[in-house]
PyMOL Python script that loads the backbone (N, CA, C, O; Angstrom):
from pymol import cmd

cmd.read_pdbstr("""\
ATOM      1  N   UNK A   1      -1.304  -5.000   8.602  1.00  0.00           N
ATOM      2  CA  UNK A   1      -2.579  -4.691   9.210  1.00  0.00           C
ATOM      3  C   UNK A   1      -2.606  -3.218   9.592  1.00  0.00           C
ATOM      4  O   UNK A   1      -1.646  -2.683  10.148  1.00  0.00           O
ATOM      5  N   UNK A   2      -3.711  -2.584   9.285  1.00  0.00           N
ATOM      6  CA  UNK A   2      -3.910  -1.191   9.658  1.00  0.00           C
ATOM      7  C   UNK A   2      -5.411  -0.915   9.708  1.00  0.00           C
ATOM      8  O   UNK A   2      -6.202  -1.673   9.146  1.00  0.00           O
ATOM      9  N   UNK A   3      -5.799   0.150  10.366  1.00  0.00           N
ATOM     10  CA  UNK A   3      -7.207   0.533  10.440  1.00  0.00           C
ATOM     11  C   UNK A   3      -7.521   1.398   9.224  1.00  0.00           C
ATOM     12  O   UNK A   3      -7.301   2.609   9.245  1.00  0.00           O
ATOM     13  N   UNK A   4      -8.029   0.783   8.178  1.00  0.00           N
ATOM     14  CA  UNK A   4      -8.282   1.491   6.924  1.00  0.00           C
ATOM     15  C   UNK A   4      -9.467   2.449   6.993  1.00  0.00           C
ATOM     16  O   UNK A   4      -9.469   3.478   6.319  1.00  0.00           O
ATOM     17  N   UNK A   5     -10.465   2.122   7.795  1.00  0.00           N
ATOM     18  CA  UNK A   5     -11.684   2.931   7.806  1.00  0.00           C
ATOM     19  C   UNK A   5     -11.879   3.763   9.074  1.00  0.00           C
ATOM     20  O   UNK A   5     -12.932   4.377   9.249  1.00  0.00           O
ATOM     21  N   UNK A   6     -10.884   3.791   9.954  1.00  0.00           N
ATOM     22  CA  UNK A   6     -10.925   4.645  11.132  1.00  0.00           C
ATOM     23  C   UNK A   6     -11.924   4.240  12.199  1.00  0.00           C
ATOM     24  O   UNK A   6     -12.346   5.083  12.991  1.00  0.00           O
ATOM     25  N   UNK A   7     -12.318   2.964  12.244  1.00  0.00           N
ATOM     26  CA  UNK A   7     -13.302   2.527  13.229  1.00  0.00           C
ATOM     27  C   UNK A   7     -12.680   1.858  14.458  1.00  0.00           C
ATOM     28  O   UNK A   7     -13.403   1.316  15.295  1.00  0.00           O
ATOM     29  N   UNK A   8     -11.355   1.889  14.574  1.00  0.00           N
ATOM     30  CA  UNK A   8     -10.681   1.305  15.724  1.00  0.00           C
ATOM     31  C   UNK A   8     -10.402  -0.182  15.611  1.00  0.00           C
ATOM     32  O   UNK A   8      -9.859  -0.775  16.543  1.00  0.00           O
ATOM     33  N   UNK A   9     -10.764  -0.803  14.480  1.00  0.00           N
ATOM     34  CA  UNK A   9     -10.510  -2.221  14.246  1.00  0.00           C
ATOM     35  C   UNK A   9      -9.495  -2.372  13.120  1.00  0.00           C
ATOM     36  O   UNK A   9      -9.556  -1.653  12.122  1.00  0.00           O
ATOM     37  N   UNK A  10      -8.565  -3.305  13.279  1.00  0.00           N
ATOM     38  CA  UNK A  10      -7.557  -3.527  12.251  1.00  0.00           C
ATOM     39  C   UNK A  10      -8.166  -4.192  11.024  1.00  0.00           C
ATOM     40  O   UNK A  10      -9.085  -5.003  11.143  1.00  0.00           O
ATOM     41  N   UNK A  11      -7.661  -3.852   9.864  1.00  0.00           N
ATOM     42  CA  UNK A  11      -8.097  -4.431   8.600  1.00  0.00           C
ATOM     43  C   UNK A  11      -6.925  -5.130   7.934  1.00  0.00           C
ATOM     44  O   UNK A  11      -5.774  -4.731   8.110  1.00  0.00           O
ATOM     45  N   UNK A  12      -7.220  -6.177   7.165  1.00  0.00           N
ATOM     46  CA  UNK A  12      -6.208  -6.914   6.411  1.00  0.00           C
ATOM     47  C   UNK A  12      -6.704  -7.063   4.977  1.00  0.00           C
ATOM     48  O   UNK A  12      -7.869  -7.392   4.753  1.00  0.00           O
ATOM     49  N   UNK A  13      -5.833  -6.825   4.016  1.00  0.00           N
ATOM     50  CA  UNK A  13      -6.127  -7.090   2.611  1.00  0.00           C
ATOM     51  C   UNK A  13      -5.360  -8.345   2.214  1.00  0.00           C
ATOM     52  O   UNK A  13      -4.150  -8.432   2.423  1.00  0.00           O
ATOM     53  N   UNK A  14      -6.074  -9.328   1.635  1.00  0.00           N
ATOM     54  CA  UNK A  14      -5.460 -10.605   1.276  1.00  0.00           C
ATOM     55  C   UNK A  14      -5.840 -10.961  -0.158  1.00  0.00           C
ATOM     56  O   UNK A  14      -7.013 -10.901  -0.524  1.00  0.00           O
ATOM     57  N   UNK A  15      -4.851 -11.331  -0.967  1.00  0.00           N
ATOM     58  CA  UNK A  15      -5.116 -11.818  -2.313  1.00  0.00           C
ATOM     59  C   UNK A  15      -5.496 -13.280  -2.266  1.00  0.00           C
ATOM     60  O   UNK A  15      -4.813 -14.075  -1.622  1.00  0.00           O
ATOM     61  N   UNK A  16      -6.592 -13.657  -2.948  1.00  0.00           N
ATOM     62  CA  UNK A  16      -7.020 -15.052  -2.920  1.00  0.00           C
ATOM     63  C   UNK A  16      -6.600 -15.796  -4.192  1.00  0.00           C
ATOM     64  O   UNK A  16      -6.007 -15.212  -5.098  1.00  0.00           O
ATOM     65  N   UNK A  17      -6.917 -17.092  -4.243  1.00  0.00           N
ATOM     66  CA  UNK A  17      -6.486 -17.915  -5.368  1.00  0.00           C
ATOM     67  C   UNK A  17      -7.321 -17.693  -6.630  1.00  0.00           C
ATOM     68  O   UNK A  17      -7.011 -18.266  -7.674  1.00  0.00           O
ATOM     69  N   UNK A  18      -8.366 -16.880  -6.557  1.00  0.00           N
ATOM     70  CA  UNK A  18      -9.179 -16.555  -7.727  1.00  0.00           C
ATOM     71  C   UNK A  18      -8.759 -15.232  -8.367  1.00  0.00           C
ATOM     72  O   UNK A  18      -9.290 -14.855  -9.411  1.00  0.00           O
ATOM     73  N   UNK A  19      -7.819 -14.532  -7.755  1.00  0.00           N
ATOM     74  CA  UNK A  19      -7.327 -13.276  -8.317  1.00  0.00           C
ATOM     75  C   UNK A  19      -7.952 -12.030  -7.725  1.00  0.00           C
ATOM     76  O   UNK A  19      -7.690 -10.926  -8.203  1.00  0.00           O
ATOM     77  N   UNK A  20      -8.772 -12.179  -6.694  1.00  0.00           N
ATOM     78  CA  UNK A  20      -9.422 -11.037  -6.056  1.00  0.00           C
ATOM     79  C   UNK A  20      -8.710 -10.677  -4.752  1.00  0.00           C
ATOM     80  O   UNK A  20      -8.085 -11.531  -4.125  1.00  0.00           O
ATOM     81  N   UNK A  21      -8.808  -9.416  -4.351  1.00  0.00           N
ATOM     82  CA  UNK A  21      -8.296  -8.979  -3.059  1.00  0.00           C
ATOM     83  C   UNK A  21      -9.487  -8.892  -2.112  1.00  0.00           C
ATOM     84  O   UNK A  21     -10.467  -8.202  -2.397  1.00  0.00           O
ATOM     85  N   UNK A  22      -9.398  -9.590  -0.990  1.00  0.00           N
ATOM     86  CA  UNK A  22     -10.465  -9.625   0.007  1.00  0.00           C
ATOM     87  C   UNK A  22     -10.090  -8.751   1.199  1.00  0.00           C
ATOM     88  O   UNK A  22      -8.918  -8.650   1.561  1.00  0.00           O
ATOM     89  N   UNK A  23     -11.096  -8.121   1.804  1.00  0.00           N
ATOM     90  CA  UNK A  23     -10.911  -7.287   2.983  1.00  0.00           C
ATOM     91  C   UNK A  23     -11.420  -8.042   4.197  1.00  0.00           C
ATOM     92  O   UNK A  23     -12.555  -8.518   4.211  1.00  0.00           O
ATOM     93  N   UNK A  24     -10.574  -8.153   5.224  1.00  0.00           N
ATOM     94  CA  UNK A  24     -10.948  -8.758   6.501  1.00  0.00           C
ATOM     95  C   UNK A  24     -10.794  -7.703   7.577  1.00  0.00           C
ATOM     96  O   UNK A  24      -9.897  -6.863   7.506  1.00  0.00           O
ATOM     97  N   UNK A  25     -11.677  -7.743   8.587  1.00  0.00           N
ATOM     98  CA  UNK A  25     -11.636  -6.767   9.669  1.00  0.00           C
ATOM     99  C   UNK A  25     -11.708  -7.489  11.005  1.00  0.00           C
ATOM    100  O   UNK A  25     -12.392  -8.503  11.142  1.00  0.00           O
ATOM    101  N   UNK A  26     -10.996  -6.955  11.982  1.00  0.00           N
ATOM    102  CA  UNK A  26     -11.024  -7.484  13.331  1.00  0.00           C
ATOM    103  C   UNK A  26     -12.464  -7.495  13.841  1.00  0.00           C
ATOM    104  O   UNK A  26     -13.206  -6.539  13.616  1.00  0.00           O
ATOM    105  N   UNK A  27     -12.863  -8.563  14.524  1.00  0.00           N
ATOM    106  CA  UNK A  27     -14.232  -8.641  15.017  1.00  0.00           C
ATOM    107  C   UNK A  27     -14.425  -7.818  16.295  1.00  0.00           C
ATOM    108  O   UNK A  27     -15.516  -7.300  16.532  1.00  0.00           O
ATOM    109  N   UNK A  28     -13.382  -7.692  17.119  1.00  0.00           N
ATOM    110  CA  UNK A  28     -13.409  -6.839  18.310  1.00  0.00           C
ATOM    111  C   UNK A  28     -12.053  -6.173  18.459  1.00  0.00           C
ATOM    112  O   UNK A  28     -11.035  -6.728  18.046  1.00  0.00           O
ATOM    113  N   UNK A  29     -12.038  -4.989  19.045  1.00  0.00           N
ATOM    114  CA  UNK A  29     -10.780  -4.267  19.251  1.00  0.00           C
ATOM    115  C   UNK A  29      -9.820  -5.122  20.072  1.00  0.00           C
ATOM    116  O   UNK A  29     -10.208  -5.713  21.080  1.00  0.00           O
ATOM    117  N   UNK A  30      -8.567  -5.183  19.634  1.00  0.00           N
ATOM    118  CA  UNK A  30      -7.501  -5.955  20.280  1.00  0.00           C
ATOM    119  C   UNK A  30      -7.763  -7.457  20.292  1.00  0.00           C
ATOM    120  O   UNK A  30      -7.068  -8.195  20.990  1.00  0.00           O
ATOM    121  N   UNK A  31      -8.748  -7.919  19.536  1.00  0.00           N
ATOM    122  CA  UNK A  31      -9.054  -9.342  19.482  1.00  0.00           C
ATOM    123  C   UNK A  31      -8.262 -10.051  18.398  1.00  0.00           C
ATOM    124  O   UNK A  31      -7.764  -9.403  17.478  1.00  0.00           O
ATOM    125  N   UNK A  32      -8.134 -11.384  18.489  1.00  0.00           N
ATOM    126  CA  UNK A  32      -7.365 -12.151  17.521  1.00  0.00           C
ATOM    127  C   UNK A  32      -8.162 -12.582  16.284  1.00  0.00           C
ATOM    128  O   UNK A  32      -7.569 -13.054  15.313  1.00  0.00           O
ATOM    129  N   UNK A  33      -9.484 -12.430  16.298  1.00  0.00           N
ATOM    130  CA  UNK A  33     -10.323 -12.936  15.214  1.00  0.00           C
ATOM    131  C   UNK A  33     -10.638 -11.855  14.180  1.00  0.00           C
ATOM    132  O   UNK A  33     -10.834 -10.686  14.513  1.00  0.00           O
ATOM    133  N   UNK A  34     -10.681 -12.281  12.915  1.00  0.00           N
ATOM    134  CA  UNK A  34     -11.021 -11.401  11.803  1.00  0.00           C
ATOM    135  C   UNK A  34     -12.140 -12.058  11.001  1.00  0.00           C
ATOM    136  O   UNK A  34     -12.240 -13.284  10.952  1.00  0.00           O
ATOM    137  N   UNK A  35     -12.981 -11.235  10.372  1.00  0.00           N
ATOM    138  CA  UNK A  35     -14.019 -11.771   9.498  1.00  0.00           C
ATOM    139  C   UNK A  35     -13.988 -11.024   8.175  1.00  0.00           C
ATOM    140  O   UNK A  35     -13.597  -9.859   8.111  1.00  0.00           O
ATOM    141  N   UNK A  36     -14.407 -11.715   7.118  1.00  0.00           N
ATOM    142  CA  UNK A  36     -14.410 -11.127   5.781  1.00  0.00           C
ATOM    143  C   UNK A  36     -15.515 -10.092   5.679  1.00  0.00           C
ATOM    144  O   UNK A  36     -16.645 -10.317   6.110  1.00  0.00           O
ATOM    145  N   UNK A  37     -15.164  -8.949   5.097  1.00  0.00           N
ATOM    146  CA  UNK A  37     -16.112  -7.863   4.892  1.00  0.00           C
ATOM    147  C   UNK A  37     -16.580  -7.919   3.445  1.00  0.00           C
ATOM    148  O   UNK A  37     -15.762  -7.900   2.526  1.00  0.00           O
ATOM    149  N   UNK A  38     -17.882  -7.989   3.238  1.00  0.00           N
ATOM    150  CA  UNK A  38     -18.433  -7.995   1.883  1.00  0.00           C
ATOM    151  C   UNK A  38     -18.441  -6.558   1.378  1.00  0.00           C
ATOM    152  O   UNK A  38     -19.236  -5.734   1.829  1.00  0.00           O
ATOM    153  N   UNK A  39     -17.554  -6.273   0.447  1.00  0.00           N
ATOM    154  CA  UNK A  39     -17.394  -4.912  -0.037  1.00  0.00           C
ATOM    155  C   UNK A  39     -17.121  -4.909  -1.528  1.00  0.00           C
ATOM    156  O   UNK A  39     -16.681  -5.918  -2.080  1.00  0.00           O
ATOM    157  N   UNK A  40     -17.373  -3.803  -2.180  1.00  0.00           N
ATOM    158  CA  UNK A  40     -17.050  -3.643  -3.597  1.00  0.00           C
ATOM    159  C   UNK A  40     -15.673  -3.009  -3.774  1.00  0.00           C
ATOM    160  O   UNK A  40     -15.362  -2.484  -4.843  1.00  0.00           O
ATOM    161  N   UNK A  41     -14.857  -3.057  -2.735  1.00  0.00           N
ATOM    162  CA  UNK A  41     -13.546  -2.417  -2.767  1.00  0.00           C
ATOM    163  C   UNK A  41     -12.683  -2.912  -3.916  1.00  0.00           C
ATOM    164  O   UNK A  41     -12.131  -2.107  -4.667  1.00  0.00           O
ATOM    165  N   UNK A  42     -12.561  -4.219  -4.062  1.00  0.00           N
ATOM    166  CA  UNK A  42     -11.736  -4.797  -5.119  1.00  0.00           C
ATOM    167  C   UNK A  42     -12.538  -5.874  -5.841  1.00  0.00           C
ATOM    168  O   UNK A  42     -12.456  -7.043  -5.463  1.00  0.00           O
ATOM    169  N   UNK A  43     -13.294  -5.529  -6.846  1.00  0.00           N
ATOM    170  CA  UNK A  43     -14.084  -6.504  -7.595  1.00  0.00           C
ATOM    171  C   UNK A  43     -13.465  -6.798  -8.959  1.00  0.00           C
ATOM    172  O   UNK A  43     -14.124  -7.357  -9.835  1.00  0.00           O
ATOM    173  N   UNK A  44     -12.219  -6.428  -9.137  1.00  0.00           N
ATOM    174  CA  UNK A  44     -11.492  -6.674 -10.378  1.00  0.00           C
ATOM    175  C   UNK A  44     -10.486  -7.791 -10.111  1.00  0.00           C
ATOM    176  O   UNK A  44      -9.769  -7.761  -9.111  1.00  0.00           O
ATOM    177  N   UNK A  45     -10.435  -8.768 -11.000  1.00  0.00           N
ATOM    178  CA  UNK A  45      -9.451  -9.845 -10.845  1.00  0.00           C
ATOM    179  C   UNK A  45      -8.075  -9.287 -11.155  1.00  0.00           C
ATOM    180  O   UNK A  45      -7.811  -8.834 -12.269  1.00  0.00           O
ATOM    181  N   UNK A  46      -7.206  -9.324 -10.166  1.00  0.00           N
ATOM    182  CA  UNK A  46      -5.875  -8.748 -10.304  1.00  0.00           C
ATOM    183  C   UNK A  46      -4.812  -9.781 -10.633  1.00  0.00           C
ATOM    184  O   UNK A  46      -3.828  -9.452 -11.295  1.00  0.00           O
ATOM    185  N   UNK A  47      -4.975 -10.981 -10.205  1.00  0.00           N
ATOM    186  CA  UNK A  47      -3.995 -12.036 -10.425  1.00  0.00           C
ATOM    187  C   UNK A  47      -3.979 -12.965  -9.226  1.00  0.00           C
ATOM    188  O   UNK A  47      -4.233 -12.540  -8.099  1.00  0.00           O
ATOM    189  N   UNK A  48      -3.684 -14.221  -9.468  1.00  0.00           N
ATOM    190  CA  UNK A  48      -3.701 -15.211  -8.403  1.00  0.00           C
ATOM    191  C   UNK A  48      -2.756 -14.817  -7.280  1.00  0.00           C
ATOM    192  O   UNK A  48      -1.581 -14.525  -7.506  1.00  0.00           O
ATOM    193  N   UNK A  49      -3.286 -14.815  -6.076  1.00  0.00           N
ATOM    194  CA  UNK A  49      -2.543 -14.483  -4.856  1.00  0.00           C
ATOM    195  C   UNK A  49      -1.864 -13.120  -4.946  1.00  0.00           C
ATOM    196  O   UNK A  49      -0.701 -12.978  -4.570  1.00  0.00           O
ATOM    197  N   UNK A  50      -2.588 -12.116  -5.444  1.00  0.00           N
ATOM    198  CA  UNK A  50      -2.070 -10.745  -5.476  1.00  0.00           C
ATOM    199  C   UNK A  50      -1.651 -10.348  -4.062  1.00  0.00           C
ATOM    200  O   UNK A  50      -2.266 -10.765  -3.081  1.00  0.00           O
ATOM    201  N   UNK A  51      -0.604  -9.544  -3.971  1.00  0.00           N
ATOM    202  CA  UNK A  51      -0.056  -9.162  -2.673  1.00  0.00           C
ATOM    203  C   UNK A  51      -0.222  -7.662  -2.431  1.00  0.00           C
ATOM    204  O   UNK A  51       0.633  -6.874  -2.836  1.00  0.00           O
ATOM    205  N   UNK A  52      -1.322  -7.257  -1.769  1.00  0.00           N
ATOM    206  CA  UNK A  52      -1.534  -5.836  -1.508  1.00  0.00           C
ATOM    207  C   UNK A  52      -0.695  -5.341  -0.324  1.00  0.00           C
ATOM    208  O   UNK A  52      -0.457  -6.069   0.640  1.00  0.00           O
ATOM    209  N   UNK A  53      -0.261  -4.098  -0.425  1.00  0.00           N
ATOM    210  CA  UNK A  53       0.481  -3.436   0.645  1.00  0.00           C
ATOM    211  C   UNK A  53      -0.160  -2.072   0.856  1.00  0.00           C
ATOM    212  O   UNK A  53      -0.452  -1.360  -0.105  1.00  0.00           O
ATOM    213  N   UNK A  54      -0.379  -1.709   2.122  1.00  0.00           N
ATOM    214  CA  UNK A  54      -0.974  -0.416   2.454  1.00  0.00           C
ATOM    215  C   UNK A  54       0.071   0.420   3.174  1.00  0.00           C
ATOM    216  O   UNK A  54       0.644  -0.018   4.172  1.00  0.00           O
ATOM    217  N   UNK A  55       0.320   1.627   2.667  1.00  0.00           N
ATOM    218  CA  UNK A  55       1.313   2.527   3.263  1.00  0.00           C
ATOM    219  C   UNK A  55       1.057   3.938   2.748  1.00  0.00           C
ATOM    220  O   UNK A  55       0.406   4.122   1.720  1.00  0.00           O
ATOM    221  N   UNK A  56       1.570   4.928   3.464  1.00  0.00           N
ATOM    222  CA  UNK A  56       1.519   6.306   2.981  1.00  0.00           C
ATOM    223  C   UNK A  56       2.774   6.523   2.140  1.00  0.00           C
ATOM    224  O   UNK A  56       3.801   6.967   2.654  1.00  0.00           O
ATOM    225  N   UNK A  57       2.691   6.217   0.875  1.00  0.00           N
ATOM    226  CA  UNK A  57       3.839   6.231  -0.027  1.00  0.00           C
ATOM    227  C   UNK A  57       4.394   7.639  -0.236  1.00  0.00           C
ATOM    228  O   UNK A  57       5.610   7.832  -0.225  1.00  0.00           O
ATOM    229  N   UNK A  58       3.516   8.618  -0.425  1.00  0.00           N
ATOM    230  CA  UNK A  58       3.958   9.965  -0.780  1.00  0.00           C
ATOM    231  C   UNK A  58       3.980  10.948   0.388  1.00  0.00           C
ATOM    232  O   UNK A  58       4.226  12.137   0.180  1.00  0.00           O
ATOM    233  N   UNK A  59       3.728  10.476   1.617  1.00  0.00           N
ATOM    234  CA  UNK A  59       3.840  11.323   2.794  1.00  0.00           C
ATOM    235  C   UNK A  59       2.758  12.381   2.928  1.00  0.00           C
ATOM    236  O   UNK A  59       2.968  13.377   3.621  1.00  0.00           O
ATOM    237  N   UNK A  60       1.609  12.198   2.290  1.00  0.00           N
ATOM    238  CA  UNK A  60       0.545  13.205   2.365  1.00  0.00           C
ATOM    239  C   UNK A  60      -0.471  12.931   3.471  1.00  0.00           C
ATOM    240  O   UNK A  60      -1.468  13.645   3.584  1.00  0.00           O
ATOM    241  N   UNK A  61      -0.228  11.903   4.290  1.00  0.00           N
ATOM    242  CA  UNK A  61      -1.129  11.573   5.375  1.00  0.00           C
ATOM    243  C   UNK A  61      -2.278  10.661   4.979  1.00  0.00           C
ATOM    244  O   UNK A  61      -3.098  10.299   5.822  1.00  0.00           O
ATOM    245  N   UNK A  62      -2.349  10.284   3.703  1.00  0.00           N
ATOM    246  CA  UNK A  62      -3.387   9.381   3.218  1.00  0.00           C
ATOM    247  C   UNK A  62      -2.761   8.033   2.865  1.00  0.00           C
ATOM    248  O   UNK A  62      -1.669   7.979   2.299  1.00  0.00           O
ATOM    249  N   UNK A  63      -3.457   6.945   3.201  1.00  0.00           N
ATOM    250  CA  UNK A  63      -2.940   5.623   2.888  1.00  0.00           C
ATOM    251  C   UNK A  63      -3.107   5.315   1.411  1.00  0.00           C
ATOM    252  O   UNK A  63      -4.127   5.650   0.809  1.00  0.00           O
ATOM    253  N   UNK A  64      -2.101   4.675   0.831  1.00  0.00           N
ATOM    254  CA  UNK A  64      -2.114   4.241  -0.556  1.00  0.00           C
ATOM    255  C   UNK A  64      -2.069   2.719  -0.567  1.00  0.00           C
ATOM    256  O   UNK A  64      -1.480   2.103   0.322  1.00  0.00           O
ATOM    257  N   UNK A  65      -2.692   2.115  -1.576  1.00  0.00           N
ATOM    258  CA  UNK A  65      -2.659   0.651  -1.722  1.00  0.00           C
ATOM    259  C   UNK A  65      -1.882   0.317  -2.996  1.00  0.00           C
ATOM    260  O   UNK A  65      -2.212   0.783  -4.087  1.00  0.00           O
ATOM    261  N   UNK A  66      -0.850  -0.497  -2.831  1.00  0.00           N
ATOM    262  CA  UNK A  66      -0.079  -1.023  -3.963  1.00  0.00           C
ATOM    263  C   UNK A  66      -0.330  -2.518  -4.003  1.00  0.00           C
ATOM    264  O   UNK A  66      -0.392  -3.174  -2.963  1.00  0.00           O
ATOM    265  N   UNK A  67      -0.477  -3.064  -5.224  1.00  0.00           N
ATOM    266  CA  UNK A  67      -0.715  -4.497  -5.359  1.00  0.00           C
ATOM    267  C   UNK A  67       0.352  -5.089  -6.268  1.00  0.00           C
ATOM    268  O   UNK A  67       0.500  -4.685  -7.422  1.00  0.00           O
ATOM    269  N   UNK A  68       1.096  -6.058  -5.727  1.00  0.00           N
ATOM    270  CA  UNK A  68       2.107  -6.774  -6.496  1.00  0.00           C
ATOM    271  C   UNK A  68       1.439  -7.987  -7.122  1.00  0.00           C
ATOM    272  O   UNK A  68       0.794  -8.776  -6.431  1.00  0.00           O
ATOM    273  N   UNK A  69       1.593  -8.132  -8.413  1.00  0.00           N
ATOM    274  CA  UNK A  69       0.963  -9.258  -9.115  1.00  0.00           C
ATOM    275  C   UNK A  69       1.977 -10.323  -9.445  1.00  0.00           C
ATOM    276  O   UNK A  69       1.628 -11.345 -10.036  1.00  0.00           O
TER     277      UNK A  69
END
""", "prot")
cmd.dss("prot")
cmd.show_as("cartoon", "prot")
cmd.util.cbc("prot")
cmd.orient("prot")
C-alpha cells in the first residue's frame, strides 16, 4: 500500500481473476475501508491474479510498477 496519487489516502493494486489489475483507494485517511476506483490505469488483461508491486526501483524518486504474471 502506498499513496500513488499524492492525495493523502493509501492505494492498493490488486490482480483479479479476469486478468486485470484493479486500483483501490482508502475511503478516509487512516481508515480501514477501501473502495474500487474506476480508472483506465490498467485496461489490458495481464494474466489471472497478476501480482503488482509498487516501488522506486531505480532510486529516481518516482514510483515504478512491476507486475508478476
